N, C-alpha and C positions, 0 to 999 in steps of 0.2 A: 485237151482237146475234146472239143465238144462234136456231138453227131447232130446237123441241123442246127435250128436255135438262131436263125439268123435276126428275125423280128427282136426276139429276146436279148439276144446280143446288143444290137442297135441300141434298145432302151437304155441298156447298163454303160453304152459307150456314152451316151446324151448326158446322162445321170454324172457322169465321169467330168465329162467336156463341163458341164455347169460349174462343178466344184473349183477346176481349175480357172473358171474365169469369175471366181468370187461369188458365184449364186450356190444356195443350198440348195436341196432337192430330198425327196424323201420315194422312194417305190418299196411296195411289198408286193412278194413272191408269192402265189398261193397256188395249192394241189396239192393232190393226192398223195401218199408217202411213195418215194421212188422215181417220182416223175421228172426229177432233174431240178431239183431247187438249190441244191446246195453245189451242184456242178456249174451253176450258174454265177453264184458266190463265189467261187474259187476261178471262176472265168474274172469277175469283177476286180478280185483281188489281182489276178495275173496281169489285167490290162491295166490296173492304177499304176504299175510301175514304179523308180526309184522317187520318182517326185511327188509320190502322194503318200501320205502319214496311213498308215493303215491298223485300226484295232476291231476286236471283232471277239464274239462272246457266240455259248450255246447253249440254248435253254435244254434241262436234263429233267427227266420226268421221275418224280421223287416223291416218296410218300410223306413228307412232312414239307410244312411250307418255311424256307430258311428267308429270313426278309433279305433284301438286296442282294440274295448272292451271284443274281445273272449280272448285275449292273455294278457291282464292286469286281468281278472278273473282267467286264468290259471296260472299266476306268481305269484299273490296277496301273496303268503304265502312265497315266494323267495324276496320279494322285498329288505328285511336286508341286502342281501348278494349283494347288486349292487356294494358297494365299493370294492368288490374283482375283479371288471371286470377291463381290461383297460381303460385307462381315456377317450379315443374317443367310445369305446362301451357303458361305463357306461353314457355317455352324451345323445348318440343317445338313449339309451331305455328310459331314463327319459325324454327325449323331447318326445316319443313317446305315454309315458303315461302320460304327461302332467306333471312330477314332477318338470320339469325344461326345460331349453332352451339349445336347441342343436346348438352351433354354427355354422352358415350359413345351419340351415336347419337340420333335420335328413335324412339319408342316408338310402335309403331302403335295400342294402344288408348290411351293418354296423349294422342296428337292426337286422336282422335276425343273424349275428356272434354274437352279443350280447346273443340272446335267446340261442344259442349253449351255449356259457359260462356260461350262469346263470344255465342252465340245467346242465352243468358239475359238476358246483360248487354245485349246490343241491344232486348232487350224489357221492360228495368227501368222505363222510362220510358212506353210506350204498345205497345201487341202488336205482334208481328211475324209476319208472311207470308212466309215463305220458299217460292220457285217454282224449281223445278229440272227443265226440260225435257229430254227426249231421254236420260234416265239411263242407258240401258243404253250411251250412248257417253262417258259419263264416264270419267276415268281411274280404273283401279282403286284407286289410294292416297286420292282423291278420294271415291269411293264408301265405301270402307268406314270412312273416318273420318268422313261424314255419317249413314251407318247407326247406327254406334256411336251416334251422338248422337240418331238418331230412336230408337233403342229404350231411351233412357233419360229423355227429355222425359217430365215428369209435371204441373207447375203452374207453367211458366215464362211461360206466357202467349204461346205459339209454335206458330202455326199451318205445317206441314209439307206445302207440296204437291207430290210427285213424279209425271213422266209418264214411262211407258217403253214399249216394243213388247214385244210378245208374242216369246218367244225363237224363232226360226227354226229347223227341222230340223238338228239336230248343232250348234248354238250353245249355248255355255255358259249356263244359266240363271242370272239374275239372283239375288244371297243376298239377295232380300226377303221372305222367307218370314217370317211370323210379323205383317207389318205390314199395317194394315188397307188394303183393296182394292178398287177400285171398276172396274169391267172395262164397258168403254165397248163399245155393240155397233152396229148400224148404226141410222139414223132410221127412226122409225116411217113408212109408206109416205106418210100426209099431209103430213109436214114434208118427205120427201125430194121430192115432188112440187112442193111450195110451193118449195123450193131449185131443182130444175131448173128449173122456169117461171120463176123470178125470173133465173136465169143466161143463159136463152135469150132474153128479152127485154132482155139488155145490161146487165142489175142488177149491181148492186156484189156480190162474191162474198164472203157474208158467212158466218159458222158454220166457218171454217175458218184453217187458220193464219196468223197475221199476222205481218210482221218483227217479230223479237224484238230486245228490246237486250239487249247482251251487258253490260256492267257492272251490278250489282246498283243503284248508288245513284241509276240515271238511271231513271225509269218513260216509257216510248215514248207519245206521245199517243194517243187513242183512234182510230188510223188505221185506214181501212179500205183493201183492195187496190185498184187503180185498174180501170175500165172495161175491160174486153177486149171491146169489139161484136165480134161475126162479120160479117163482110164481107156486105153485102145479104141478112143474115138466111137464108143458105142455109142454115147448119148449123141453126137453129131450124125452119125447112122441113123439112129433110132430116130432124130429128129428131122427127116428127109421127107418130103410128099405131104400126105394129109397132117401127119402129126407136128409139124414143120409150120402148117399154114393155121392149124388149129391155135397153137402157141402163139403166133404172129397176131390172131384175133383175138384170143383172149387176153393178153398183154395190152392190147388196145395203145400201142406205143410206148407202153409205161418202160422207162429204161433200165429199172430198177428189175423186173418182172422178166426183161429181156436177157438180163445179165445172169439171173441167180436160179430161174427156174429150170432150163434144160434139163441138168443134172436131177433134179429134185423129181422131176415130171418123169421120167423115164424110170426112178427109183420107188418111188410110191405112187399110189394111187390116190393123191389129194384136189384132182380135178373137182369142179363143181362146189369148191368151197370160194369165199370171197378172197378177193385177191389177197387182201395183207393178212388175212390167215393163211394163206398159201406161200406167202415170203416168208413169215414167220416159222412155218414148220421147215420151210427150205434152210432157213439160218438155221434152225434147232439141229438139222438133220446134220448141218457141217460140224455143228459143235459136239453131239454124242458120238462123232467118230473119234475125237481126242481123248487123250488121257484121262482118266479120272481126276487127279490132281489138277491136272489144266481147267476140268470142268469146273472145278470148286472157284479155282481162280479167278475164273472169268466170272462166277459168279458174284463172288465178292467183289469185283469190278463194275459188274451191272448195278449193285447196292450201294456202292460209296459215291457220292452224287457230282463231285469235285473232279475226278479224273487224276487224283492225286497218288502216283504211281507209289511214292513209299508207304504212305497209309494201307493202299492194297495190299501190297507185298508184308508189310508186317501182319496185317490182318490173317492173312492166308498161311503164313506161318504160324499161327497163334492154333489155326484148325488144322497142322501137321502136315501142310503141305510144303514142299522145297520150292519156294516160290520161282526162285529164278530160272530154275531146271524149266516148271511147270510154265513160265510164260511163254518160251521160244516157240512149242508147238502152235500157240495162238496167233504170237506174230508171222510165222512162217505160213500159215493158213490165211493170212489177210484178215484176219477176223480183229486185231487190236494193232495198234501201233503208239508207240512212245515217244512224244518229241523230246528235243533239246531241253525243254523246260521241265522236265520228268511227269509231263501229263499224259496220262492215257487215254484214250481215244477209241471208241466203237465204230467197225467199218460204216454200220448205220443203226439209228436210235430202235428199228426193229429187233436188232439182235439184241438188245440190252432188254426190251420189253419181253421178248422169246425166253431167255435167261429167267427172268424174273417169273414170270407168267407161270412158266413149268417146273419150276424147283419146288420141293415138298416143303409145309409150311415150317415145320422142324429145322430143314437146312437154311430157309429163311431167317429165322431167328436166330438162330446160331451165328451167320455169315453176319448181322447185324450187332449181335454181343461184341463179335472181335471186332468189327469197325467201332465200336463205340470206346471200347479197351484200348485199342490202339491209338486213338485220339488223344490230345491233351485237354483241359479242361476246357469247358465251352458250350456253346448252344446246341453245337453238332454233336459232341459227344454223348449231351443230355438226351438229344431226339434218337440216337441209334440203340442206346440203350433203353428207350422208352418204347421203340419198337420190339425190340428182344423181350421186353417183360411178358411176362404171360398171368401174374397175379398181383394183386394190390401191393403198391411198394410205396409207403409213406415219404419216405427222402427223397426218391425219384420223382414223385407228385409234387414237392415242394421245390427242387430244382428245376420244373419243367415247368409251374406256375412264374417262378424268378424269369423263365427264359420267355413268356409272355409277356410281363411286365417290360422287362427289357424293348421285345417287338413293339411294344404299345409306346412304347417313349421314342424308339424312330420312326412312329408313323406309321407301322407294318400291322394294321388292325386284323388281316386277313391272318398271318403268321399267328398273331396273338391269340385270335379265335380258335386255330388248329390246336393249341398249345394248352389253351384252356379246356380244350374237352379231351385232349387226351390225359392231361393231369386229372380231372375228374375221373376218368376210367381206370387211374392207378389210385385213388384217394381210398382209405379204409373206411372211415367213417360216411355216413350218409350225408350228414348236415355238411361236412366240408367238400363234398362230391359234389352236391346241388349248389352251394355256393360258387364254385369253377364253372358250372354247367350257366350259371347264370352270367358270370363273366364271361364266358364264350359268346352266350346269344347278345350281349352287349356289343363284345367287340367285332362281332359278324354284324351287326346292324350298323358301327361306324365306316365298317368296309363296304356297305352295302350289299352286302349279300342277305336278300331280306329271305328268302326261302329256308337257308340254312339257319337265321336268326331264329325263325319261327318255329323251326324244327327242335332247335337246342331249347327255347323257351316252352314248348310243349313237354319235352321230357324232364326239365326241370321243375316244372310245376306240378307235375304227376308224383314229385318226390316229397314236397314238403305243404305243409299247411302254413308257412310261417307270411304274415300279413304283409311285410316289407318285402318279401323275396317276389310274392305274387305281384305287387304294384310294380316293383323293377320290372318283372317280366310283360305287366300291361303293357310297360312304356314302349319295351322293346316290339311289342307287335304294334301298338299305337304307330310307330315310327316307320313299320312296315307299311300299315295301311297308309299312311300322308304320302308316302313316295309313289306307291301305287295309284294315288290320286283318290282312293277311298277314305275322303276329309270325315265325311259323319261318324266311321267307326273309329279312324283314329280320335275325333274330338269326344265321343263316348266313353271310350277307353281310358284317356289318360283324366276325364272328367270325375271318372268312378275311382281310377288308381288315386286320385289327389283327395278322395274325400275318405279313404280310409285312416286308420289309425297309426298314420306316420306322422315323422318329424314336419314341420310346418315347413321347413327350409326344404325339403326334399317337395313337399307339395305344392309351394310357390314355385319350382323349377318345371313341373308336371303342369302347372296351369299357364305357365308361360307359354309351353308347348300346347297346351288347347287350345289357348287364343290363338295361335299360329293358324290351327286346324279350324276353327270354329271362324275365321275370318273368311274361308272359301265355303262356308256351308249357310249361313245368312245372320242377319242381324239378333234373332231372339239366341241363339247359341255363343254371338260374341256376347250380348250383354249378361248371358249366364254366366261364363266365364268370370268376366269383370266383376260381377257381384260377389262371387267367392273370392277372388282375389283382395279386394276392399277389405273384407272382414277376417282377414286370415291372420293369426295372432303372431306377428313376427316381431320381435326383438328390436330394436334402433340398432343394435348393431350386426344384424345379418344383411349379408350381401346383398340380396334381392330386394330387401325391404323398400327402400327407394323407388324402385321399379314398379314394386307392387302396389304402392299407393299413387305413383303418377299416371299409371296406365289406365286405370280406371277414370280419374278426373281429366285425361284427356280425350278419352274415347267416347265415354256414355253421352257428354253433350251433345255429339254428333249424332248420335240414334234418338236422340230427343229424350235423354232421360237425365233426372236430376242427379247431380255431383258435386264434389267438393270445387274449392278455386282452382283455376286452370294451372296446372304447375308450370314454371322455367325448366324447360329439360336441360340446359346446359347446366344449373344447377344441381338438378336429378343425377345428373350424370356424374357431376364433383362427387356429391354426397355417397352415390353406389361404388365409388373408385376408393374413397375414404374407407366404406364400410368392406372392403375386400372383394369386390365384384370383378370378375375378369374383363378386362377392357384388352380392345374392343368389343369383344364377342358377346357381353352379356348386355352393351348398350347399346346393340343396334336397333332395338325395337323401339326405343325412344326417338331415333329420326322419322320412323312410320309415324308415332305418334303424335309428333310435332304436324306433320301434314295432315293428319287427320283434324288436327284441331286449327288449322288454318295458320300456323305460325311458320309458314314457309322459309323465313329468314332463318330461324331455329334449326331448322333441318340443312341449311345450307352451310351454315356455320359447323354444327355436331359433325356431320356426315364428312363433310372436308377434313376436320380436327381427326375424327375417327379412322381415315382412310389413309391419312399421313402416318398415325401411330401403327396401324397394321403395315404400310409399308416399311416402318423403320425396323418395328419387333419381327417382321417376317411372317406375321400372321396373316397371309396374303389370301389364304381361302375364303377369309369373309368378306374381301374387297368387293366380289359382283354385288352382293347384299349392298352393301355401304354406296357403290355406286350405282345403284339402281334408284334408293331414294337422292342422292345426290343429281343425278339426272333430272328427276322428278323435280326438285327445286329450281335447279336452273331453266329448266323449259317453263316452269311459273314465273320464273322472272323474266321472261322473256331473252335469255340467253341461250339461242338457239345452238349457237355453235359450240359453245362451252359444253352443251348438254349431250351434244352430238360426238365428242370428243372424250367424254366419262361414260356414255353409254357403251360406243363402239371397243372403248379398251374393256368395259367391264363385261360385254358380250363374249369377247375373244376369249377372258378367264374363265368365264364360265363354261362355254361351250370345251374348252380343253380341259376341264377337269371333271363334266358331264354332270354339272349343277342344272340340271334340267328345269329346275323350276325358274331359275335366273335367268338361263339362256331365254326361256318365252317371255320373260317381263321384260329382258333386256330388248330383245327385239320387236317386240309392241311400242318400247320407247321410241325405237329408233323408226319403226313403223309411222308413228305419230310426227315423227319430226319430217320425214319425207312427205309425208300428206300436207303438212305448213310448206314445205318448199315447193309444192305441186311435181313431186316426182312420182308421179302415179304407179309406172310401172316396178318402182323399186319399195313403194308402201306397199303393193299385192303381197310382193314377195315375203317380206318381211313379217306381214301380217298373216301370211299362210304359216310360217314358219313357227310364229309365236302361238299360233293356234293348233300345229302339229301335235298330236297325241304322241305323248314321249313316257317317261317313267310319269308323270302327272296327267292325269286326265278326269276330269276337263282340264284346260291349260291353263296355267296360274296367269299368264299375261293376256286371258278372253278380255276383261273387261277394257283394258289397255287397246287391244287390237280392234276390238269394234269401235271404241272412240276415234282410233287414228282413221279408220274406212269410212267413218262419218264426218270427220274433218275432211277427208279426199274429198265425198260426196257435196259437200258443203262448199268447197272452194269452189269448185268446179261446177256449181250453179243446179247441182242435183238434189234439190230440197228435197223431195218425197222420199228419195233414198235413204238422205241424212236422218230425216226424222224418225222412218222406220227404226233403224238402227240405234238412235238416242232413247227413242222411248220404252225400246226392249232394254236397254243396258240401266235408265236410271229407275225403270219400275219393277224389274227385275231382283233375281236373289243376290246381285251383286251391288244393289243400289246405294250401298253404305260403303263402297271402294273408293278410295280417293279419286279415281279415275272417271268412276259414276259421278260424284257429287260435283266434280269441275266441268264436265259435261253439260249441266244443266242450262247453263247461257247458251249452250250450242244448239240443243235442243227446242230452246224457246226461239230464237232464232229462224231456224228451219220452219217450225209450224208457224209461226206470223206469215214467213214468204209463202207457205202453203195455204194461208188463208185458214188454218186451224188451228186458232191459239191455245183449242179449251184442250188439245192434247198436251199440251206441258203444264198445265196449271197444278196438277197435283207435284208432279216432280218439283215446279217452281216454289210452291209451298214449303215443300220441306228444305230446299236451298234458302228461302228466306230465314227459315228457323235456323239453319246452321249459321249464315252468315251473322245472325243475332248473336249469336253464341261465340263465334270466333272473335268478334268484335275489332277486326281489321278493316283499314279505309277500303283497299282494294278490293275488300269481301262485300262490303255496303256500296262500292263503285259498280259491282257487277251486277248487284240486286238492284239498283236503281235501272242500269241500262235494261234489264229484264222489266223492269215496272214501264218503261217508256216504250220498248216493243208491244206490251202486250196492252198498253193504254189504261183510261182512255185517252183520245188524240190531243184534248186541248190540256193535259198534262205533260205530255211528252216533253216538251222543251225544258222545263223545269227539270226532269227527270235525269235529262242527256247532259244540261249544264252544271247539277249537283255530280253528277258519275264524273264529268270531265274535273272538275274540283278536286274531287277526292283521288281521282288519279295521279295529281299530282303528286311528286317526291315519293311516290310508292316503287319506283325503278322496276314497273312493268310495261315495258314501252309495247308490246304486241297488244295487251288488253287494252293499253289507253288508244293507240293506234287504231284497235277495231270500234271502240265507241265513238271515238271521231268519225271514223268512217259512216257507221250507219246514222250519226247524228247528223253529217252533211248529206247522205243519202234523203234523209226525211227534211233537211233544208231544202233541197234541190227539189223535192214532190211538192212542198208547198210555195214553188218560184221565187225563192229566195235563195237565187244564186250567187248574188255576192260575198251574202252571208256563208255559205256552201264553201266557197272555194278554200279559206284557209283550213277548214278542219280535214277537207279531202288532201289538200296538198300536203298537210303535215301528215296525214295518213300514210300517204303513198311515199313520203320520204322514209317515214319507219320501216315500212313493209319492203322497200327496196334495201334498205341496210340490214335489216332482217333476213334477207332472201327468201322473204314468205310470197313467193310468185303469185299464185291465185289471187290472193288479198290485193298486192299491187297492181295484179290488170285490171279489179275491180274500180278499187281508187282511180285508177286511169281511165277507165271508161265514164264515170261518174266525172269525174274532174273537165276530161273534153266535152261533155253535156253540160256543162256550166256557161260554154263557149271559149275555155282556155285551153291551150295546148299545154299537154303533158309531157314533157320530155322524157326517154328513156336515161337513167339515172347509169354513168358505167360501173360493173362491179368492184368489187373492193378486192385489194389484191390479194388480202388473204383466201377470199373465198376460192381462189383455185386449187389453195392445197387440199388433200386429202387428210382425213381426222386424225391419223397417226401425222403425216408430216407437219400439221400445225401443233400437236403436241408438242413433235421433238423442235418445232422452230421455237416455240414460246420459251422452252428450257433454255434452248442454246442462247436465245437472247437474254437469259437471266445471270447468263455467264458461266452455267455448268459445261464441264466437260462432256466429251462423248461416253466417258467411262463412268461419269456420275448420272448424264441423262439414262444412260443404259441400266444403271442401277434401279433407277426409280420405277422405269416402265418396265422391268422385267426382258428387256431384249439385250441383243450383243453388242460391242462398241460398233463393229462393223457396220452391224444393220442400221445401228443411229446414224453413222458416216452416209452410208449409202439412202438414207432418207433426206437429209441434209445436200446431200449431191443433187438430188430430184428436185427440189425444192427451191434452191438459187435458181436456176433458168425460169421457173414457172413467176419467180417474186421478181426477176429482174437484176437480181445482186451477184455478188461474187465471194463475198466473205460474212463472218459473222457480225464483222463490226456495223456491217450495215441492217443486221434485224433488228436490232434496238429500235432504231428510228419506226420501226414499221409495228411495233407494238407498244 
């Protein structure tokens, strides 16, 4: 039974109805402690009925970070279905749960996708309700994996219901942005009065937290909290009139306060404190009235994170408590309950918090020691013994370091950082402790906990004069600066660290990171890094040596600097692999280097190859980076639809994993594609998302976003606005970026249309030098097109003709059509209408095929002005599909099954089937076999 909550129950019912109909949904319940989140979760479990599978878990506040503890509880009943997952996903989840080893370590994104796959598998025979309470206390690795799955749920028949407290002052906010949220407020006064009156009359406490079952496979009976009658109804009498009104006002509809405070308020003067503090006092008051042995047992239960009754009872026995007899008073008081699975649960987390906060330090240490000794060998035992330690202990420190290493292998860098830090505190020798603090700082950086990483770096740096240690710590600080958008500081730290007396192999890796930071600072820093990299004394067998030689040769000529022969990036990648470089992670920058060099075809091939390798190996965290480069190359080749499909998938993956840099970059690419299609509103929205301040400021996608907005202006005939944006882009600090370089022909066109060709003179000269260095026909074709626009007029025709000749065979239909359009416009102005028509017709056909509506409109207008009617071509069949539908339909046309497609695209088979079901009517077909003809 719930008091009130009609709106909230309707939202939960809708979520369950969707799952029954094969749709997936997510709902986050937010609110203060005691507001009724757990009661609503219990309502959902009850409303699900026998036709819905239920799994559940509860986050627990704990002093250690145990990787994937919450997730392993949630999915325990589904582990027998792991074999249904694709190999890389299965191995990643097995590695996360300690059931096996994931080759190369667990990938954070892949683990989340494996969770999605397992949830879909559990929902394959009947709908699934997944309930997670106290999400704010889940270990970070579990939370990250669960949220990746949550953001990708579509058509699996999964209802995911999460409950979390509001973040307190100074607390790190939960990464729940973008998920549907329902905020619980206090009960309406009539419902609050009814609850309070029932409580004062000695009725059962309804509408508040019930004992939660910790293992997902077991459902707790529809139990209610036991009666807690107030002695002689004195509390009821005391809470009449003004006192009753005061309690109603101060509780503000909080059900837990209405249930727990009446007795406490009459027996203690705790008014005036914050509501949470008063509730903790109320809970503690209930505990202090129990026998001392029961109080000790409850403290053991509060310190034991998994609710394992057998462990709690064993530890309590070791502390001299007759555990069985001591448990009964706590159960009778309704403070704890033991389920059929032998899991012990507190009535409310505030009770656990009250016990831990008010226990003396020495008693807490003794409890942790007893729990550790009651546990078998393993990371939990090590952690409890470490929490009990009060002096350095070399053996325990070594064990805790091994715990940290296992956590890193499982992809749980936050847990590793905590273990390394505690191990440092237990290490007797100064150098060993410093080494572990450095490891802790590096792990915290990997987890994205930048403030913690910097604090650990400061502590470690103050303890040592070792040059290499300080270089590593500077690297930690630089990464923190980079992700905050402080690119100059990151660049300088990495450059200085690489210049110290450290091994060239370490210096090479730091310089490659410095190159990434310098890219967002300016040309001079980029050149400085590359000059250092070019002379680094790396042996031929060093894994990074091929990259250290290729990167300067590829990029320096684009900056107008001398360099060696242009590298072949495919051969460089192969040489790096043979030397031991980690593929695809270490080879990503080669994709960008080829674009800087103008070798777009090499990027197209290498990025596609590395992306396929990442999917096969399960190193999908690098996919958004590769998909950005691949989408760039596809766009430059005029494969706009392919670029949209690639960028859409990469954007979703980057967003789901919090890779803000690539979210910005990929949103900007999509904005550019929207501009080319004339989708003004969508372009503006995507550009705003790309430019939004996130963890990186200024936004990494700013150059591409500005180009997108300029293209939109140019396509709509707003030459002045386009010229302003493009001039800023091509003369500013990002003028060396790929997007800025490729935008110069657009600036030339906009400036000439305005009658201000001089505005493009400087950028054009740079572009001409770059085109000469690139040495590709398509780059020379664009240079000649610019030359034709800039004049003199008597040489325009020869330049246009030469450009069109060079376009042939370059497989860049959009740029070829734009050159044809400009040439046709020039011919028409020269009153050579007959000569203009074939060029304008060819341009129109290409623009319509590519869906470049603004340019098609312009070509159609020009063609009509020559006296020839320009019919509107029908839209291609495939243009009606969304990017994801198109991607799935293509793979289906290749003969892949739904399960194969799901494995490749990190979706569930049911979601694949759902998208095909929607695509068939759009395409006017009814089966897979008909797809082949369309592709």
